[in-house]
Residue, then its C-alpha position, 0 to 999 in steps of 0.5 A: m520513456v515517459d517521465k512518471f511524474q508526467k503520467s496521470i494518476m487517480v486522485v480524489e479531492r480530500e473534501l469529497l473523500f472525507e466529507s466531515e469524517p477525517f481520521q488519522g491512522f487506521a479505519p476499519a472497512k466495516g465503518v465509513d465506506y471510503y471505497s465507494r467514495i473513491l469509485r464515485h469521485y475519482r479523476y486523473h491528474v498529473r502526478g508531479e502536481a498531485e504530489t505537492r497538493p494535500d487537497l488531493k488524495q492519491p488512492i493506493a491499494y496497499c496489499l499485505i501478504a501472509h502465509r496461511n499456516s505460519k501466519k508469517v508476513f512478507a516483509y522487505q526493504r526498499s532499495t537505497k539506490a536512486g536508479e532502482y527506486s525513484e521515490a527518495r522519501l521511501r528509499g531503504k525503508w522497511s515495508w510489508g505492503i505492496g502497492g502503487h499509484i493507480d494509472q489510467i490503464d487500471g481504469k478500463g474495468e469496473d474496479p480500478l483499485r483491484a486492477s491496480m493491486v493485481r498489476e502491482l503484485e504481478e510487477e513486483i513479486r511472484i507467488e503461487g496458490f493465493d486467495t482473493p485479497q480481502i479488504l481490511g480497512y483504510i490508512n490515512d497518515d497526514e503526519t508525514a509528507v508522503g502520507q499527506v497526499h496519499f490514501g491507503v486501501l488496506f488488503l490482506l492476501l493469504t497464500d500457501d506459497d512459503r516463498v515470495h520471488q521478487n521481480d523488481k529491483e525496488i526490493a533489496w531484500g524480502g522474506f517472511k517474518s512473524i508479527e513479533e519480528l515486525q514489531a521488533i523492527c518497528a521498535d529498533p531505533q536503527a530501522q526505518v519503517e514505512s509509516w503505513s506498515e507501522i499503522s497496518l500492524p494492529p489490524l494485521r495481527l487481528a486479521l491473522e488471529r481470526c484466520 
């Protein structure tokens, strides 16, 4: 089995991605077209080195899943076990985004970002009856070690399925929760929440209000 840190993943040079417009937190899709910049400037680099280089950003298609009628959001806790989830920096944390690195296999089509998102969804969960995911915007968090080397493309997937089945042991628990419940988790000093999930809450609430 190939060591995942020896695999080549998609990266974009920070200067080419941001040009003169860096941001912290969330940027709406209607603003700067970072999506096109990624597709125009991406290349592949060994993951193990990319994880230590803030001058390279690793794009991640980060997909939120919401039930169309109830407006509840699929949330989950990552496993705390090293054998089930290898990213030590995120073990045990709450999240409501599905996503992962973009591999070379995702680049065979015209849009490796969406190809990666579809692959990650199929690997981690099973759902029925869903719409094509729509882009909400972008997430950049240079205030955390994980965020410094990653860049999120935030998507929202609406589904009629009231249950999400977990395929992957990386997810220790998962289920639908209201926006208010997610806010309570974020406010709980005992809970550890992925920074991208916290950042995604305001645009997610706004998007669900418009659905």
